[in-house]
C-alpha positions as CSV (number, residue, x, y, z in Angstrom):
1,M,142.8,93.9,128.2
2,K,145.2,91.2,127.1
3,E,142.4,88.9,126.0
4,L,141.2,91.5,123.5
5,S,144.6,92.5,122.2
6,K,143.9,90.9,118.8
7,G,140.5,92.5,118.6
8,Y,137.0,91.1,119.2
9,N,133.6,90.9,117.7
10,I,130.3,92.5,118.7
11,V,126.8,91.0,118.1
12,G,124.0,93.4,119.0
13,L,120.2,93.0,119.2
14,S,117.7,95.8,118.6
15,Q,118.7,99.0,120.6
16,G,121.7,97.0,121.9
17,T,123.2,97.5,118.4
18,L,123.5,101.2,119.1
19,I,125.3,100.6,122.3
20,G,127.7,98.3,120.4
21,R,128.3,101.0,117.8
22,G,128.8,103.5,120.5
23,I,131.6,101.3,121.9
24,I,133.2,101.3,118.4
25,E,132.9,105.0,117.7
26,F,133.2,106.7,121.1
27,C,135.8,104.6,123.0
28,E,139.2,106.1,122.3
29,G,142.1,103.7,122.7
30,A,139.8,100.7,123.1
31,P,140.7,97.3,121.5
32,Q,139.9,96.9,117.9
33,V,136.4,95.6,117.0
34,N,136.8,93.3,114.0
35,N,133.3,92.4,113.0
36,F,130.1,94.1,114.1
37,I,126.8,92.2,113.6
38,S,123.6,94.2,114.0
39,I,120.4,92.3,114.3
40,G,117.3,94.4,114.0
41,G,119.1,97.6,115.0
42,P,117.5,101.0,114.6
43,Q,120.7,102.4,113.0
44,A,119.0,105.4,111.4
45,G,116.4,105.8,114.2
46,I,112.8,105.1,114.7
47,A,109.8,107.2,113.6
48,S,107.2,105.7,116.0
49,V,106.9,103.3,118.9
50,P,106.5,99.5,118.3
51,H,103.4,98.3,116.7
52,S,100.8,96.0,118.4
53,S,97.6,94.4,117.1
54,V,96.2,94.2,120.6
55,A,93.6,96.9,121.0
56,S,94.4,98.0,124.5
57,I,98.1,98.1,123.8
58,A,97.4,99.8,120.5
59,A,95.6,102.5,122.3
60,V,98.7,103.0,124.6
61,R,100.8,103.0,121.5
62,A,98.7,105.8,120.0
63,I,99.1,107.9,123.2
64,A,102.8,107.2,123.3
65,N,103.1,108.3,119.6
66,N,101.5,111.6,120.5
67,I,103.9,112.0,123.4
68,I,106.8,111.2,121.1
69,K,105.7,113.7,118.5
70,A,104.9,116.4,121.0
71,G,107.7,116.1,123.5
72,I,110.2,113.3,122.7
73,Y,113.0,115.9,122.5
74,S,112.2,117.4,125.9
75,E,114.8,117.2,128.6
76,Y,112.6,114.9,130.7
77,A,111.9,112.4,127.8
78,Q,115.6,112.4,126.8
79,N,116.7,111.6,130.4
80,Q,113.9,109.1,131.3
81,F,112.8,107.3,128.1
82,A,115.6,105.3,126.4
83,P,114.1,105.1,122.9
84,S,113.9,108.9,122.8
85,G,117.7,108.9,122.3
86,Y,117.2,107.4,118.8
87,A,113.7,108.6,118.0
88,K,113.9,110.6,114.7
89,I,110.7,112.2,113.8
90,P,110.9,113.1,110.0
91,E,108.5,116.1,110.5
92,N,110.8,117.5,113.3
93,I,114.4,117.1,112.1
94,K,115.3,120.5,113.5
95,G,114.2,119.4,117.0
96,Y,115.9,116.1,116.6
97,L,119.3,117.6,115.7
98,K,119.0,120.2,118.4
99,S,117.8,118.1,121.4
100,C,118.1,114.4,120.8
101,K,121.1,113.3,122.9
102,F,122.3,110.1,121.4
103,L,121.7,109.2,117.8
104,P,122.7,112.5,116.1
105,K,126.0,112.2,117.8
106,L,126.4,108.5,117.0
107,N,125.6,109.2,113.3
108,N,127.7,112.4,113.1
109,E,124.6,114.2,111.8
110,R,125.2,117.7,113.3
111,P,126.9,119.7,110.6
112,N,129.0,121.8,113.0
113,D,129.8,119.0,115.4
114,R,131.1,116.1,113.2
115,N,133.9,114.1,114.8
116,P,136.3,112.5,112.3
117,A,137.4,110.1,114.9
118,Y,134.0,108.4,114.9
119,K,134.2,107.9,111.2
120,K,137.8,106.6,111.4
121,R,136.9,104.0,114.1
122,F,133.7,102.8,112.5
123,S,135.3,102.4,109.0
124,S,138.1,100.3,110.6
125,L,135.7,97.4,110.9
126,K,136.6,94.3,108.9
127,N,133.0,93.4,108.4
128,L,129.7,95.2,109.1
129,V,126.7,92.8,109.0
130,L,123.3,94.5,108.9
131,I,120.4,92.1,109.4
132,M,116.9,93.3,108.7
133,S,113.8,91.2,109.4
134,E,111.2,91.2,106.6
135,N,108.2,91.4,109.0
136,D,109.7,93.8,111.6
137,T,107.1,96.1,113.0
138,V,109.2,97.3,116.0
139,I,111.7,99.2,114.0
140,T,109.9,101.9,112.0
141,P,110.8,101.9,109.2
142,K,112.4,98.4,109.2
143,E,114.9,99.7,106.6
144,S,116.5,101.5,109.5
145,S,118.2,98.2,110.2
146,W,120.2,98.9,107.0
147,F,120.6,102.7,107.7
148,G,117.7,103.4,105.4
149,F,115.1,106.0,106.6
150,Y,112.3,108.3,105.7
151,E,113.1,111.5,103.7
152,D,113.2,114.5,105.9
153,G,109.8,116.1,106.3
154,S,107.4,113.2,105.9
155,T,106.9,109.5,106.2
156,N,105.8,109.0,102.6
157,N,109.0,107.9,101.1
158,I,111.8,105.6,102.5
159,L,115.3,106.2,101.2
160,P,117.5,103.1,100.8
161,P,120.8,103.4,102.6
162,R,122.9,104.4,99.6
163,K,120.5,107.3,99.0
164,T,120.7,108.9,102.4
165,K,122.9,111.9,103.3
166,L,124.6,109.8,105.9
167,Y,125.9,107.5,103.2
168,V,126.4,109.9,100.3
169,E,128.4,112.4,102.4
170,D,129.9,109.5,104.4
171,W,129.4,110.9,107.9
172,I,130.5,107.7,109.7
173,G,132.3,105.7,107.1
174,L,129.5,103.5,105.9
175,K,130.1,104.4,102.3
176,A,133.8,103.7,102.7
177,L,133.1,100.3,104.2
178,D,130.6,99.5,101.5
179,K,132.9,100.5,98.7
180,A,135.6,98.2,100.2
181,G,133.1,95.3,100.2
182,R,132.9,95.1,103.9
183,V,129.1,95.7,104.4
184,K,126.6,92.8,104.2
185,F,123.0,93.8,103.8
186,I,121.0,90.8,104.8
187,K,117.2,90.3,104.9
188,I,115.7,87.4,106.8
189,G,112.2,86.2,107.4
190,G,110.4,86.6,110.7
191,T,109.6,89.5,113.0
192,H,111.8,91.7,115.1
193,I,115.1,90.0,116.2
194,E,113.5,86.6,115.3
195,V,116.4,84.7,113.9
196,S,116.2,81.0,113.1
197,D,119.1,78.6,114.0
198,A,119.8,78.2,110.4
199,D,120.1,81.9,109.7
200,M,122.2,82.4,112.8
201,K,124.6,79.7,111.6
202,K,124.7,81.1,108.1
203,Y,124.9,84.8,108.7
204,V,126.3,85.3,112.2
205,V,128.5,82.4,113.2
206,P,131.1,82.8,110.3
207,F,132.0,86.3,111.7
208,L,132.8,85.1,115.2
209,H,135.4,82.9,116.9
210,N,137.6,80.8,114.7
211,K,136.3,77.6,116.3
212,W,132.7,78.5,115.4
213,R,133.9,79.6,112.0
214,R,135.3,76.1,111.4
215,L,132.1,74.5,112.5
216,A,130.2,76.7,110.1
217,E,132.7,75.7,107.4
218,A,132.2,72.0,108.1
219,E,128.4,72.3,107.9
220,Y,128.1,74.8,105.0
221,G,131.4,74.5,103.3
222,G,133.9,77.3,102.5
223,D,132.3,78.0,99.2
224,E,128.8,78.2,100.5
225,T,126.7,80.7,98.5
226,V,124.0,82.6,100.5
227,N,121.2,84.7,99.3
228,T,121.5,88.3,100.7
229,T,119.8,91.4,99.6
230,N,121.7,94.6,98.5
231,S,120.8,98.0,99.9
232,N,118.4,98.6,97.0
233,G,116.3,95.6,97.8
234,V,117.6,93.4,95.1
235,E,118.4,89.8,96.0
236,E,121.9,88.7,95.0
237,S,124.2,85.7,95.7
238,N,127.3,86.2,97.8
239,K,130.1,84.0,99.0
240,L,130.6,83.7,102.8
241,G,134.2,84.9,102.0
242,I,134.9,85.4,105.7
243,I,135.1,81.7,106.1
244,N,138.3,81.6,104.1
245,E,139.8,84.8,105.6
246,K,141.7,85.4,108.8
247,M,139.6,87.0,111.4
């Protein structure tokens, strides 16, 4: 497409972020994706269905969780239930790697089936923006929005993204992007994909179209310092350097 010849940007919400990443990794010969913004995306998977405080729905959730743990990797579930494609049950990693149809491929997790092209395409991003909501109960654990996840075998301990095998062994190029300073780990308030106008302008707009970038620059200034959080959960100040860079 002529309109995308200079590249384009993707903003994804929730499971839509996985579709966006699939476009980046799987589409051979596709136009370059410059900036990928993931808002509340289950990048490392989900270990349970969404939480609800409503008793009747909570009961349904409990039943669904039992189905997930017992048969989420069945052929029927994989073909009929979209979240099954990124459900990663820590107590059943063997079943996940063998039968889950989508996320193990997207994350290059299968030892004998890793595709270097996926890593090459993903690590070609100019910027990867990973936005996690502090009170997210839909993505379990919420750290999955940053590629963090439970240790294999139990849900007792959550590994920060830089401690996961996906990062350490760099299966998809996340480590390469991070070492190049192209990954932004951002934590915001609110619940799942609840993003305020102010946060949208500060963390998303600067990575989009030049015109919107100039509007953000006019409101916040090119030297605007924002509070982000690194992948170990430590708050730090960063410049919105993209404002002063060519997209």
